[in-house]
N, C-alpha and C positions, 0 to 999 in steps of 0.2 A: 132616135138614138142609135148609135152604132155600137158595135161590140167593144170598141176601144173606150167609148164613154162609160159604158156599163162597168168595164174592168176598172176604169179610173174611179168611179163611184164606189165600187167594192173596196178598192185599195184605200180610198179616203175614209171609208167607214171602218175598215180594219185598223187604219192608223189612228182614228179617233178613239176606238175601243182600247188600243194599246196605250194611248196617252192617258185615258181615264184609268186604266189599270195601274199605270205608273204613278198617277197622281195620288192614289189612295195611300201607298206607303209614304209618299212625300208629305202628305197632310198629317199622317200619324207621326212621322219623324219631327215635323214642326211642333206638334203637341208635346212630344217628349222633350224637345229643346225648351219649350215654354215651361214645362214642369221643372226641368233642371235649373232653369234660371230662377224660378220661384223658390226652389229648395236652397239654392246658393244664397239668395237674398235673405231667407229666413235664418239660415245658418250664420250669416254675417251679423244679422240683428241679434241673434242669441249669443254670439261670441263676444260682441262688444262689451256687454255688462260683465261677462266673466273675466275678460281681460282687465277691465277697470277694477274689479274686486281683487283679482290676483295682484295687481300693482299695489293696491292698498295693503294687502296682506304682506307683501314683500317689504314695503316701507316700514310697517309695524315690526316685522321680524328684525329688520336692520336696526331699528331703535332699541329693541330688546337686547340685541347682540352688543350694541354700544354700551348699554347699561351693565351687562354681564362683564364686558371688557373692563369697565371702570371698577367694578366690584373685584374682579380678579387682580387688577393692579393694586387695589387697596389691601387685599389679603396678602399679596406678595410683599408689600411694604411692611405690613404688620408682622409677618413672619420674619422678615429681616430684622426688625426692631426687637422682637422677642429673642431671636438668636443672639443679637448683640448684647442684650440684657443678661441672658444666661451666661455668655462668655465673660462678661464683666463680673457677675456674681461669682462664677467659678474662680476667676483670677483674684477677686477681693477676699473671698471667704475660704476658697478651696486651699490656697497656699498655706495660710495659717493653720487650718484644720489638719493638713498633712503634717505640718511641723509639730503640732500638738500631739497628734497620734504617734509620731515617731518618738517624741519626748516621753509620752506615757509608756510606750513599749520599752524604752530604755530604762525607765524607772522600775517597771515591773521586772525586767530582766535583772536589774541591780538588786532589787529586794529579794528575788528568787535566789540570786547568787549568794547574798548574805545569809539567807536561811539555810542554804545548802552548806555553807561554810560552818555555821553554828552546829548543824547536825553532825557534820563530820568531826568537829572538835569534840562534841559531847560523846560521840561514839568512841573516839580515841581514849577519852578519860575513863569510860566504863570498861574498856578492855585492859587497862593497866592495873 
């Protein structure tokens, strides 16, 4: 063997060691990628039921909102009916009551006026 052959063998040995040293991080990186793939798979399997449950919850919430919307519409309609009934009652009974109150106030004022006139007349008789 010549010096060139020995140098070639040494270079090949050094190259083999370098490849072995580079292979170790590559193998570790492959394991990390495998673990990452497994973690993503587990996360996907865990998220699927959560998404299904969330969809069900949202559907139920929408049903409840539709019910609340119907109830709100009924309350608004009832409020309108009560308001119309109060307006009708006020127009039917309120007008005559106001007229009656005005009439009774006029009668009271007339009676008070008559009493005042009687007192004035009796006061004049007593002074003469």
